[in-house]
C-alpha positions in Angstrom: -0.2 0.0 -0.1 1.4 3.4 -0.9 2.6 5.5 2.2 0.5 8.2 1.8 -2.7 6.4 1.4 -1.9 4.3 4.1 -1.5 7.3 6.4 -4.8 8.6 5.0 -6.8 5.7 5.4 -5.5 4.9 8.9 -5.9 8.3 10.1 -9.4 8.1 9.0 -10.2 4.8 10.5 -8.8 5.7 14.0 -10.3 9.3 13.8 -13.8 7.7 12.9 -13.4 5.4 15.8 -12.2 7.7 18.2 -14.9 10.1 17.6 -17.4 7.3 18.2 -15.9 6.6 21.3 -15.8 10.0 22.1 -19.5 10.3 21.5 -20.6 7.5 23.3 -18.6 9.2 26.2 -20.2 12.1 26.0 -23.6 10.5 26.5 -21.9 8.3 29.5 -21.4 11.7 31.2 -25.3 12.7 30.6 -26.3 9.4 32.0 -24.2 9.5 35.2 -24.9 13.3 35.8 -28.3 12.1 35.9 -28.3 8.7 38.2 -25.2 9.4 40.6 -25.3 13.0 40.6 -22.3 15.7 40.1 -20.7 15.0 43.3 -19.9 11.6 42.8 -18.5 12.3 39.4 -16.5 15.1 41.1 -15.0 12.4 43.5 -14.1 10.0 40.7 -12.3 12.9 38.6 -10.4 13.6 41.9 -9.0 10.5 42.0 -8.0 10.0 38.1 -4.9 12.0 38.3 -3.3 9.2 40.8 -4.8 6.4 38.2 -2.7 8.7 35.5 0.1 9.1 37.3 0.4 5.2 37.7 0.1 4.6 33.7 2.6 7.4 33.2 5.1 5.5 35.7 4.4 2.0 34.5 3.8 2.5 30.8 4.7 6.1 29.8 6.1 5.6 26.5 6.2 2.0 26.4 3.4 1.8 23.5 5.3 4.3 21.5 8.5 2.4 22.1 6.9 -1.0 21.2 5.4 0.6 18.0 8.8 2.0 16.8 10.7 -1.4 17.4 8.1 -3.6 16.0 8.1 -1.6 12.8 11.9 -1.8 12.4 11.9 -5.3 13.2 9.1 -5.9 10.3 11.4 -3.6 8.0 14.1 -6.1 8.5 11.8 -9.1 7.9 12.3 -10.4 11.3 8.7 -11.3 12.9 10.2 -13.3 15.6 12.1 -10.1 16.5 8.7 -8.3 16.6 7.1 -11.0 18.7 10.1 -10.5 21.1 9.5 -7.0 21.6 5.8 -7.5 22.4 6.7 -10.1 25.0 9.2 -7.9 26.6 6.9 -5.0 26.8 4.2 -7.0 28.3 6.7 -8.3 31.0 7.9 -5.1 31.6 5.0 -2.9 31.6 2.6 -5.7 33.5 5.5 -6.0 36.0 5.7 -2.2 37.0 2.1 -2.0 36.9 1.6 -4.7 39.8 4.1 -3.0 41.7 2.0 0.1 41.2 -1.0 -1.6 42.1 0.1 -2.9 45.4 1.6 0.7 46.2 -1.5 2.4 45.5 -3.6 -0.3 47.0 -1.8 -0.2 50.0 -1.0 3.4 50.7 -4.8 4.2 49.5 -5.7 6.0 52.7 -2.6 8.1 53.2 -2.7 9.4 49.4 -6.5 10.1 49.9 -6.1 11.9 53.1 -2.6 13.7 52.2 -2.8 14.5 48.4 -6.7 14.4 47.7 -7.7 16.1 50.8 -10.9 13.5 50.7 -10.6 10.3 52.9 -13.6 8.8 50.9 -11.5 8.2 47.8 -9.2 5.4 49.5 -11.9 2.7 48.2 -12.0 4.4 45.1 -8.5 4.3 44.5 -8.2 0.6 45.4 -10.7 -0.4 42.8 -9.3 1.8 40.2 -5.6 0.4 40.7 -6.9 -2.9 39.8 -7.2 -1.8 36.1 -3.5 -0.8 35.7 -2.4 -4.2 34.4 -5.1 -4.6 32.0 -4.8 -1.0 30.7 -1.0 -2.0 30.3 -1.7 -5.2 28.2 -4.1 -3.3 26.0 -1.8 -0.3 25.5 1.4 -2.8 24.5 -0.9 -4.8 22.0 -2.0 -1.9 20.2 1.6 -0.6 20.1 2.5 -4.0 18.5 -0.3 -3.6 15.9 0.7 0.0 15.2 4.1 -1.3 14.2 2.9 -4.1 12.4 0.5 -2.0 10.4 -2.7 -3.5 11.6 -5.1 -0.7 12.2 -8.3 -2.3 13.1 -7.8 -4.1 16.1 -6.2 -0.7 17.9 -9.0 1.3 16.2 -11.8 -1.1 17.6 -10.0 -1.7 20.8 -11.2 1.7 22.0 -14.4 1.2 20.8 -14.9 -2.2 22.7 -13.6 -0.8 25.7 -15.9 2.2 26.0 -18.9 0.1 24.9 -18.0 -2.5 27.8 -17.8 0.4 30.4 -21.0 1.9 29.4 -23.1 -1.5 29.6 -21.5 -2.5 32.7 -22.1 0.7 34.4 -25.8 0.9 33.3 -26.3 -3.0 34.4 -24.7 -2.1 37.6 -26.7 1.2 38.2 -30.2 -0.9 37.2 -29.3 -3.7 39.9 -28.7 -1.0 42.5 -32.0 0.8 41.8 -34.1 -2.3 41.7 -32.5 -3.2 45.1 -33.1 0.3 46.5 -29.7 1.4 46.4 -28.0 4.6 45.5 -25.0 3.9 43.4 -21.9 6.2 43.7 -18.5 7.0 42.3 -17.4 3.4 42.9 -19.8 2.5 39.9 -17.5 4.6 37.6 -14.4 2.9 38.8 -16.1 -0.6 38.5 -17.1 0.2 34.7 -13.5 1.6 33.9 -12.3 -2.0 35.4 -14.8 -3.8 33.2 -13.9 -1.9 30.1 -10.0 -2.5 30.6 -10.4 -6.2 31.0 -12.4 -6.9 27.9 -10.2 -4.6 26.0 -7.4 -6.5 27.1 -9.0 -9.8 26.3 -9.8 -8.6 23.0 -6.4 -7.4 22.3 -4.7 -10.6 23.6 -7.4 -12.5 21.2 -6.0 -10.4 18.1 -2.4 -10.8 18.7 -3.3 -14.6 18.8 -5.6 -14.4 15.6 -2.8 -12.2 13.9 -0.2 -14.8 14.6 -2.0 -17.8 13.8 -3.1 -16.3 10.3 0.4 -15.0 9.6 1.6 -18.5 10.5 -0.6 -20.4 8.1 0.0 -18.0 5.3 4.0 -18.8 5.8 3.1 -22.3 5.6 1.3 -22.4 2.5 4.1 -20.1 1.0 6.3 -22.6 1.9 4.4 -25.4 0.2 4.1 -23.4 -3.1 7.9 -23.0 -2.8 8.5 -26.6 -2.4 6.2 -27.8 -5.2 7.8 -25.4 -7.6 11.0 -26.5 -6.8 10.2 -29.9 -7.4 8.8 -29.0 -11.0 12.2 -27.3 -11.6 10.7 -23.8 -11.6 13.6 -21.4 -10.5 11.3 -18.1 -11.2 10.9 -15.9 -8.4 7.3 -14.6 -7.7 6.7 -11.0 -5.9 4.4 -11.0 -2.9 2.7 -8.3 -4.2 1.5 -9.9 -7.0 -0.2 -12.8 -5.1 -1.3 -13.4 -1.3 0.0 -17.0 -2.0 3.3 -16.3 -3.7 6.8 -16.2 -2.0 9.1 -13.2 -1.5 12.8 -13.6 -1.7 14.1 -11.6 1.4 17.8 -10.7 1.8 19.7 -11.0 5.0 19.8 -7.5 6.7 22.2 -6.5 9.6 20.5 -7.3 13.0 19.5 -4.4 15.6 22.6 -4.1 17.9 20.1 -4.2 20.9 19.3 -8.0 19.6 22.8 -9.5 19.6 24.0 -12.6 21.1 25.5 -10.4 23.6 21.9 -10.0 25.3 19.4 -12.3 26.3 16.8 -11.6 23.6 14.1 -10.4 26.2 16.5 -8.7 28.1 17.9 -6.9 25.1 14.2 -5.9 24.1 13.6 -4.5 27.5 16.6 -2.4 27.3 15.7 -1.3 23.9 12.3 -0.5 25.1 13.6 1.4 28.0 16.0 3.5 26.0 13.1 4.9 23.8 10.4 4.9 26.6 12.4 6.5 29.5 12.6 9.9 27.9 8.7 9.8 27.0 7.8 8.9 30.2 9.8 11.5 32.0 8.1 13.9 29.3 4.4 12.9 30.3 5.5 13.0 34.1 7.1 16.4 34.0 4.3 17.7 32.1 1.9 16.4 34.6 4.2 18.3 37.5 4.2 21.3 35.4 0.4 21.3 34.7 -0.1 21.0 38.2 2.1 24.2 39.1 -0.1 25.7 36.2 -3.6 25.1 37.8 -2.2 26.2 41.3 -0.8 29.4 39.9 -3.2 30.7 37.6 -6.2 31.5 39.6 -4.1 32.9 42.3 -2.3 35.4 39.7 -5.8 36.2 38.6 -6.7 37.2 42.1 -3.4 39.2 41.7 -5.1 41.2 38.7 -8.2 42.2 40.8 -10.4 39.1 40.2 -12.1 37.7 43.6 -11.8 34.1 44.3 -15.2 32.8 42.6 -14.6 34.9 39.4 -10.9 33.5 39.0 -12.2 30.2 39.3 -14.8 30.4 37.0 -12.5 32.1 34.3 -9.8 29.2 34.8 -12.9 26.8 34.6 -14.4 28.5 31.5 -10.8 28.5 29.8 -9.7 25.0 30.5 -13.2 23.3 30.6 -14.9 24.8 27.8 -13.0 26.8 25.4 -9.5 24.6 25.1 -11.4 21.4 24.9 -13.3 22.8 22.0 -10.2 24.0 20.6 -8.3 21.1 20.9 -11.5 18.8 19.8 -9.9 18.3 16.3 -6.6 16.8 17.7 -8.4 13.4 17.5 -7.3 13.6 13.9 -3.7 14.5 14.7 -3.4 12.0 17.6 -4.4 9.3 15.3 -1.6 10.6 12.6 0.8 10.8 15.0 0.3 7.1 16.0 0.6 6.1 12.5 3.7 8.1 11.8 6.1 7.0 14.4 6.2 3.4 12.8 6.4 4.8 9.1 8.9 7.2 10.2 10.8 4.5 11.9 10.6 1.9 9.2 11.7 4.3 6.5 14.8 5.3 8.7 15.7 1.7 9.3 15.4 0.8 5.3 17.6 3.8 4.6 14.6 5.3 2.5 15.1 9.3 3.0 12.9 10.0 -0.1 10.0 8.2 1.8 10.9 9.7 5.1 10.7 13.2 3.5 7.4 12.6 1.7 5.8 11.5 4.5 7.2 14.4 6.7 5.9 16.6 3.8 2.4 14.9 3.9 2.2 15.1 7.7 3.2 18.9 7.5 0.9 19.9 4.7 -2.2 18.0 6.7 -1.6 19.7 10.2 -1.5 23.2 8.2 -4.3 22.5 6.2 -6.5 21.3 9.5 -5.1 24.4 11.7 -6.0 26.9 9.0 -9.4 25.4 8.5 -10.2 25.3 12.3 -8.5 28.6 12.8 -11.3 30.2 10.3 -13.8 28.1 11.9 -13.6 29.3 15.3 -12.4 32.7 14.4 -16.0 32.9 12.5 -18.2 30.9 14.8 -16.3 30.8 18.0 -18.7 33.3 19.8 -21.7 31.5 18.5 -20.3 28.1 19.5 -19.7 29.5 23.2 -23.2 31.0 23.8 -25.1 28.0 22.0 -23.1 25.0 23.2 -21.8 26.2 26.6 -24.3 28.6 27.3 -21.4 30.9 28.3 -20.5 34.1 26.4 -16.7 34.3 28.1 -16.2 30.7 26.5 -17.1 32.3 23.0 -14.7 35.1 23.6 -11.6 32.4 24.6 -12.4 30.3 21.9 -11.9 33.2 19.4 -8.9 34.1 20.9 -7.5 30.8 21.0 -8.2 30.2 17.4 -4.9 31.7 16.4 -3.2 28.9 18.0 -4.9 26.1 16.1 -2.0 25.7 13.4 0.4 25.6 15.7 -1.5 23.4 18.3 -2.1 20.6 15.2 1.4 21.4 13.5 3.2 20.6 16.4 1.2 17.8 17.3 2.0 15.7 14.0 5.6 16.9 13.8 6.3 15.6 17.1 5.6 12.0 16.4 8.4 12.3 13.6 10.9 13.2 16.0 9.8 10.3 18.1 10.0 8.1 15.1 13.7 9.4 14.5 14.5 8.7 18.2 15.0 12.4 19.0 12.7 12.0 22.3 15.3 13.4 24.5 15.3 16.8 22.3 11.7 17.0 22.3 11.6 16.7 26.1 14.2 19.9 26.4 12.1 22.0 24.1 8.8 21.2 25.9 10.6 22.2 29.2 11.7 25.3 27.7 8.4 26.3 26.5 6.4 25.2 29.3 8.7 27.4 31.7 7.9 30.4 29.2 4.2 29.8 29.7 4.7 29.8 33.7 6.7 32.5 33.5 4.1 34.7 31.6 1.5 33.8 34.2 3.7 35.0 36.9 4.8 38.2 35.2 1.9 39.2 33.0 -1.1 37.7 34.2 -1.3 40.0 37.4 -0.8 42.8 35.0 -3.3 42.3 32.1 -5.2 39.3 33.4 -6.1 36.1 31.2 -4.5 37.7 28.2 -1.2 37.0 29.7 -1.7 33.3 30.1 -2.7 33.3 26.1 0.5 35.0 25.3 2.6 32.3 27.3 0.5 29.8 25.4 1.5 31.5 22.2 5.2 31.5 23.1 5.1 28.0 24.2 3.5 26.9 20.9 5.6 29.0 18.6 9.1 28.2 20.2 8.0 24.2 20.1 6.9 24.4 16.6 9.9 26.6 15.3 12.3 24.1 16.8 10.9 21.1 15.5 10.6 22.6 12.1 14.1 23.9 11.8 15.5 20.7 13.2 13.9 18.5 10.5 15.0 20.8 7.7 18.2 20.6 9.2 18.2 16.7 8.9 16.8 17.3 5.3 13.7 15.3 6.7 11.5 18.1 5.3 11.6 20.0 2.2 8.1 21.9 1.9 8.6 25.6 0.9 7.1 27.2 3.9 5.9 30.5 2.3 4.3 28.3 -0.6 2.7 26.0 2.0 1.3 28.7 4.2 -0.1 30.4 1.0 -1.9 27.1 -0.1 -3.4 26.2 3.1 -4.6 29.7 4.4 -5.9 30.8 0.9 -8.7 28.2 1.3 -9.9 29.5 4.8 -9.8 33.1 3.6 -11.9 32.4 0.6 -14.4 30.1 2.4 -14.5 32.9 5.4 -15.4 35.7 2.9 -18.0 33.5 1.3 -19.6 32.7 5.2 -19.4 36.4 6.2 -21.1 37.5 2.9 -23.9 35.1 3.5 -24.0 36.1 7.5 -24.3 39.8 6.4 -27.2 39.6 4.1 -29.2 36.6 5.7 -27.7 36.4 9.2 -30.4 38.6 10.9 -33.3 37.2 9.1 -32.7 33.5 10.8 -32.3 32.0 14.1 -28.6 32.0 15.5 -28.6 28.1 15.2 -29.6 28.0 11.4 -27.1 31.1 10.7 -24.3 28.8 12.5 -25.3 25.7 10.5 -25.8 27.4 7.2 -22.9 29.8 7.5 -20.8 26.6 8.5 -21.9 24.8 5.5 -20.9 27.3 3.2 -17.4 27.6 4.7 -16.8 24.1 4.6 -17.7 23.5 1.0 -15.7 26.5 -0.2 -12.7 25.4 1.6 -13.1 21.6 0.6 -13.4 23.0 -3.0 -10.4 25.0 -2.9 -8.2 22.2 -1.4 -9.3 19.8 -4.2 -8.6 22.1 -6.7 -5.2 22.3 -5.6 -4.9 18.7 -5.6 -6.2 18.1 -9.0 -2.8 18.2 -10.5 -2.1 15.1 -8.2 -5.2 13.1 -9.4 -5.0 14.1 -13.1 -1.5 13.1 -14.4 -0.4 14.1 -17.6 -0.8 12.0 -20.6 3.2 11.2 -21.0 3.0 9.4 -17.4 0.0 7.1 -18.8 2.0 6.4 -22.0 5.2 5.7 -20.3 3.4 3.2 -17.9 2.0 1.1 -21.1 4.0 -2.4 -21.1 5.6 -2.9 -24.4 4.1 -6.1 -26.3 6.7 -9.3 -26.1 7.9 -10.5 -29.2 
C-alpha cells in the first residue's frame, strides 16, 4: 500500500473510531450526571490524576517504543524480533503495573488523606488500581499492531473498551436501583475496570489470531515454494502479485540491541527502556508542570483584581470549555501521530530518505491545512459556539482568541511523532520544558498585569517556540523540504475564501434566520468553499499528464 494512502486511510479509521468513542462517552457522562450526581462524578475525577500518574510511571512511552521497534523488526523481515519486542514490553509494563497496584492499594488511605484531601477516595483508589495491569496489556498490544501496520484491532479496541464500560455501568446502576440502593462513584471505577478487562482480552485475542493467520500464510508459501522447486521452476514471484506467492528476502544487518551478547528478551527490554524513558519523563514532567499551572493561574488572576469566585470561574471556563473545544480536532492529529511513528521508523531503518521526506511533507501539509481550517471556523463561529453549546459568552470569547493557536497546536502535534520516530525524544523533552517554563513565567509576570491575556500570550510563545524548533531541526536533517511560504499560502487561501463567502452570507441573511440556523448554514458554506479550494489544488495529483500514462503502458513481447 502506498505510504500516503496508508496514512490517510489509517488516520480516517482511527479518527472515526475515536470520535465514536468520544460521542459515546459524552452520552455516558449525561447518564451519570442524572443517576449518581455531579458530586460523585467530581469524587471520581479527583482520583483520576492518581491513576494517570500510575499509567505514566508504568507504561509512559512503552506503547510508542513497542510501535517503533516492531516497525523496525518488520522492516528487517524479522517477525520473531517483533514478537520478542511485544513479549518484553508486556513483561516490563505488567510487572511495573503490579508494583504500582500494590503501592496504590496499600497507601490508598494515605494518598486520599494527604494528596487528595478527601478520605472517601480511599476505596475508590483501591478499585481503580486493579485496572492498571489490564490497561498495560491493551497499550502494549495496540503498540504492536501499530508497528505491524494492522490498524483495525487498535481502532476497535477503544470502541470495545468504551462499550463494555457503558453497558457494565448501566447494568450495575439498574441492579442497584431495583434493590433500592444509591449508586456512587465506585460504579464508575467498576465500569472502568470492566472496560479495561474486556479491551485486554480483545487485544490479546487479536494478537493470537494475527499470529496464527501469518503462520498459516507462511506455511502455504513454503508448500508452494517446495512444489515449484520439484517442478524445476526457478523463477521468483513477488509477494505483491499474489497473496500465496513467495518473497525472496535478503538478509539484513541485525539490530545491535538484539545481538548474542544479550539475552533476547533482556535486550528487547533494554531497547524499550531506551526509547520509553524520555517519553515517560516527558509525560511525568508535563503532569507536574500542569499541576503547577493549575495552582498558579487562579492565584495570579486574584492578584489582577479578580475575586476568588470569578478567578475560578474564568479558569474553569478556559480549561473546561474553550480549550477542549479548540483541542477537539486533535483526534485527527493524534491518530496521524500513532501512524507516523512506525512509518518514520521503518523508513529510517530501510534507509529510504525519500520515503521519510515525503511522509514528513504530507504530515506537515495535513497539519497546516487542518490548522487553517479550524482557525477560520473558530474565528467565524467561536462566540456563537460558546453561547450555543456552553451557554457561556466568556467561553466564546476565549475560543475566538485561541483560534490563532490552531495551526501551531495541530502542526506540532503531528511533527512531534516524526521526532519520536527518529529517536529524538530527549531533544523534544528539552524543548517542551523550555516552552512550558516560558508559559509559567508569563503566568507569574503578565497575568497580574493584564489578566487572562497574559496566559494566552504565554501559550502562544510556548507553541511558537516548540513548532519553530521542530521545523528547523527537521529542515536541518533534510527530512522536510516543503517551501514554507508556498505551503502557508496554499493552506490559508481556502480558509480566507471560505471565510469571505460565509461572512457575505451572514451579512445578508444572518439577521433574518435563528442563531442556530445561521451557524449551520454559515458553517456549511465555509466547509464547502474550503473543500472545493483544497480539491482544486490537489487536481494535478489526480489528473496526471498524458506522457505519464503512455510511459506506463507495457511493451508487447515479441
